[in-house]
C-alpha positions in Angstrom: 7.6 21.1 -22.9 8.0 17.5 -21.6 10.8 15.3 -23.7 9.0 13.9 -27.4 9.8 10.0 -26.6 6.6 9.5 -24.6 5.1 6.3 -23.7 2.1 6.9 -24.9 4.2 7.2 -28.6 6.5 3.7 -27.6 3.1 1.8 -26.8 1.8 3.1 -29.9 4.4 1.4 -32.1 3.9 -1.8 -30.0 0.4 -2.3 -30.7 -1.8 0.8 -31.0 -2.8 1.9 -27.8 -1.2 3.7 -24.7 -1.5 3.5 -20.9 0.2 4.7 -17.7 -0.7 4.1 -13.8 -1.8 6.9 -11.8 -2.2 6.1 -7.9 0.9 6.1 -5.7 1.8 3.0 -3.6 -0.4 2.5 -0.7 -0.8 -0.1 2.2 -2.0 -2.9 0.6 -1.6 -5.8 2.8 1.0 -4.1 5.0 -1.0 -5.0 8.2 -3.2 -7.6 8.7 -3.9 -9.4 12.2 -5.0 -7.8 15.5 -4.5 -4.4 13.7 -6.7 -2.4 15.6 -4.5 -2.2 18.4 -0.9 -2.4 19.6 -0.3 -5.4 21.4 1.7 -4.2 24.4 0.5 -0.8 25.3 2.4 2.9 25.5 5.8 3.2 24.2 8.1 2.6 21.2 7.2 -0.2 18.3 9.8 -0.7 15.7 8.2 -2.8 12.6 10.4 -3.9 9.9 8.7 -5.2 7.0 10.0 -7.0 3.7 8.1 -7.5 0.7 8.4 -9.1 -2.7 5.9 -8.5 -5.5 5.7 -10.3 -8.6 3.5 -9.9 -12.2 3.9 -11.0 -15.5 0.6 -9.0 -16.6 0.1 -5.1 -16.8 -3.2 -4.8 -17.4 -5.9 -2.2 -18.6 -9.3 -0.9 -18.3 -10.6 -4.2 -19.2 -8.2 -6.6 -17.5 -6.5 -7.5 -20.5 -2.7 -7.4 -20.7 -1.2 -4.4 -22.1 -0.1 -4.5 -26.0 4.1 -5.2 -25.5 5.7 -8.4 -26.0 6.3 -8.5 -22.1 4.7 -7.1 -19.0 6.9 -8.2 -16.4 7.3 -6.5 -13.1 9.5 -7.7 -9.8 10.6 -5.5 -7.2 11.5 -6.0 -3.5 10.7 -3.5 -0.9 12.1 -3.1 3.0 9.6 -0.7 5.0 10.9 0.5 8.3 8.3 1.9 10.3 8.8 3.6 13.9 5.5 4.5 16.3 5.1 5.8 19.8 1.9 5.8 21.8 2.2 8.2 24.5 0.5 8.6 28.1 -1.2 11.8 26.9 -5.1 11.5 27.2 -8.2 12.0 24.8 -10.8 10.8 26.8 -10.6 6.9 26.9 -7.8 7.1 24.0 -4.3 7.6 23.8 -2.4 9.6 21.4 0.2 8.3 18.9 2.5 9.3 16.4 3.5 6.9 13.3 6.0 7.3 10.6 7.4 4.9 7.9 9.7 4.8 5.0 10.0 2.6 2.5 13.2 1.6 -0.1 13.0 -0.3 -2.9 15.9 -2.7 -2.9 15.0 -4.3 -6.2 13.0 -2.7 -9.2 13.1 -5.0 -12.5 10.6 -4.3 -15.2 10.7 -6.1 -18.5 9.0 -4.8 -21.6 9.9 -7.6 -24.3 11.6 -4.4 -26.1 14.8 -3.8 -24.3 12.6 -1.5 -22.2 12.2 0.8 -24.8 8.7 1.5 -23.6 8.7 1.3 -20.2 11.7 2.3 -18.2 12.0 2.0 -14.1 14.5 2.8 -11.0 14.7 1.7 -7.3 15.2 4.1 -4.4 14.0 5.3 -1.0 10.3 6.0 -1.4 8.0 8.3 0.1 7.7 9.2 3.9 4.7 8.4 5.8 3.9 10.2 9.0 0.7 10.5 10.9 -0.8 11.4 14.3 -2.9 8.5 15.4 -5.4 8.2 18.4 -5.6 4.7 20.1 -8.9 3.9 21.6 -8.9 1.7 25.0 -10.2 -1.7 24.5 -13.3 -2.6 25.1 -13.8 -5.4 27.3 -15.7 -8.9 27.9 -15.6 -11.4 30.5 -12.8 -13.2 29.1 -10.5 -10.6 27.5 -10.5 -8.0 25.1 -13.8 -7.9 22.7 -13.2 -4.9 20.5 -10.3 -2.5 20.2 -9.8 0.6 17.3 -7.8 3.4 16.0 -8.0 6.4 13.9 -4.6 7.6 12.2 -4.5 10.9 10.3 -1.7 10.0 7.6 0.0 11.9 5.3 2.1 11.1 2.2 5.4 13.2 1.8 7.1 13.8 -1.7 10.8 13.0 -0.6 11.2 9.7 -2.6 13.4 9.4 -5.5 11.4 10.3 -8.7 12.1 11.2 -12.2 9.7 12.4 -14.8 11.5 10.2 -17.3 10.6 7.1 -15.8 7.6 5.4 -15.8 7.9 3.8 -12.5 9.3 5.5 -9.5 9.6 4.9 -5.9 8.5 8.2 -4.8 5.2 9.7 -6.2 6.1 13.7 -7.0 3.0 14.4 -4.9 1.5 15.2 -1.7 -1.4 12.8 -0.6 -3.3 12.2 2.5 -4.5 8.8 3.6 -6.1 8.7 6.7 -7.4 5.6 8.3 -9.4 3.7 10.8 -8.7 0.1 12.2 -10.3 -2.1 14.3 -9.9 -5.5 15.5 -12.9 -8.0 17.1 -12.8 -10.8 19.0 -15.4 -13.4 18.3 -13.9 -15.4 21.1 -10.4 -15.2 22.9 -8.9 -17.6 20.1 -10.4 -15.9 17.2 -10.4 -12.2 15.9 -11.0 -10.5 12.4 -9.4 -7.1 11.7 -10.0 -4.3 8.9 -8.3 -1.5 7.9 -10.1 1.4 5.8 -8.5 4.4 4.3 -9.5 6.9 2.2 -6.8 8.6 -0.1 -6.8 11.8 -1.5 -3.9 12.6 -4.0 -2.8 16.6 -4.8 -1.2 17.4 -7.9 2.3 16.3 -9.6 3.8 19.2 -11.0 6.3 17.4 -13.1 4.2 14.3 -14.4 6.2 11.7 -16.5 6.7 12.0 -20.0 3.9 9.5 -20.5 1.6 12.6 -20.1 3.2 14.3 -23.1 3.0 18.2 -23.0 0.9 18.2 -19.2 1.9 20.4 -16.5 0.3 18.9 -14.0 -1.2 15.4 -13.1 -4.1 15.1 -10.2 -4.6 11.2 -9.4 -8.1 10.3 -8.5 -9.6 9.6 -5.2 -9.3 5.7 -4.1 -10.7 3.9 -1.4 -8.3 1.3 0.0 -8.7 -1.6 3.2 -6.9 -4.3 4.7 -8.7 -7.4 5.9 -7.9 -10.3 8.0 -9.2 -13.0 10.5 -6.8 -15.6 12.2 -7.3 -18.1 15.0 -4.8 -18.9 17.9 -3.7 -22.5 17.3 -1.6 -22.1 20.6 -0.7 -19.3 22.7 2.2 -18.6 20.3 1.1 -19.6 17.0 -2.1 -17.9 15.4 -3.0 -18.7 11.4 -5.6 -17.4 9.5 -6.7 -15.7 5.8 -5.6 -12.0 4.9 -6.4 -9.9 1.9 -6.5 -6.4 0.6 -9.1 -3.9 -1.6 -8.6 -1.1 -3.6 -10.8 0.9 -5.8 -10.6 4.1 -7.5 -13.2 6.2 -7.4 -12.7 9.7 -9.1 -10.8 10.2 -12.4 -7.6 11.5 -12.7 -7.0 14.5 -13.8 -4.7 16.0 -16.2 -4.2 19.7 -16.5 -7.5 20.2 -14.5 -9.6 18.2 -16.8 -10.9 14.3 -16.2 -9.7 11.7 -18.1 -11.8 8.5 -18.3 -10.7 4.7 -18.6 -7.9 5.4 -15.9 -9.7 4.3 -12.9 -7.8 1.3 -10.8 -9.3 -1.9 -9.0 -7.8 -5.1 -7.4 -8.6 -7.0 -4.4 -6.2 -10.2 -3.0 -6.5 -12.9 -0.9 -4.2 -15.4 0.5 -3.1 -17.0 3.8 -1.3 -15.5 6.9 0.6 -16.6 10.1 1.7 -14.9 13.6 4.2 -16.1 15.6 4.7 -13.9 19.3 7.8 -14.4 20.9 6.6 -12.7 23.6 4.5 -9.5 24.2 6.9 -7.7 22.9 8.3 -9.4 19.7 6.0 -10.8 17.0 6.3 -12.4 13.4 3.9 -12.3 10.9 4.2 -13.7 7.4 1.3 -12.8 4.7 0.7 -14.1 1.2 -1.4 -12.3 -1.3 -2.7 -13.6 -4.9 -4.5 -10.3 -6.7 -7.5 -11.1 -8.5 -10.1 -8.9 -11.1 -7.4 -6.3 -11.5 -8.1 -3.2 -13.8 -5.4 -0.4 -14.8 -2.6 -2.1 -12.5 -0.3 -4.9 -12.4 -1.9 -8.2 -11.7 0.3 -10.3 -9.7 1.3 -12.0 -5.8 3.2 -10.9 -3.1 4.5 -12.1 -0.1 6.3 -10.1 2.9 7.5 -10.9 6.4 6.8 -8.6 9.2 8.7 -8.1 12.6 7.1 -5.9 15.4 9.2 -5.0 18.2 8.0 -3.2 21.6 10.8 -1.0 23.4 
């Protein structure tokens, strides 16, 4: 049996309704400009991300604020990514491996009830790993015109998790989140990029107390994507727009039964820039402002990303 103090009970006391969010943390805006290729060819790449997210509205299926005195959520996360593009060839492509580990360095939630309804914790998140296929760029008369990559990413439940918490760095369930990334050059200075994911979640066998006596919870399937376009103002500096989009396409299942009204949705857009110190070192800054949110926090995020090729 789960603990009798459930999130549903706490929210019912607050305003007569209950809610919890289901999807794991995924790549929403972590990647942006020139995403279809690795900028310096084969070898090791170290990428370090620092992200700040702030929301003062946790919303329901209609986009309305949850019935609590406050729904303030703020967190900061540091993400370390290590990638290797090998010399192994598969037709006109090279093979590689990618791994990523997030750490939630700050997690703060305020429900206006001394956190009687919403409880959180920070710490190490889930480990992501995936082999990828990096295709050779398609060249034009003035340089590359198109480049793409496919990765078979798996999220492993290694992060910190407690069924007594509503917000955890880890998800306590395996998920499969493959993607296709591509960049197209309209001109040598102007590009557009996209990264499109399909997310499939497996069962969580120790779900949050928010689900009462449930033995298993399986979050629904989802589609999500990052998109960006930028222009090279100088050989080193690129400025542009970046965004992301997510839509849950199937219902969450509790003990094998579909539960309606829980599908998540969001999109965001904002400005960004990229400065290249050399072909081996790049700094990217992105801001995102979320729109049309359902069953998720509604807020904004700013991130800084550094890419180094060894």
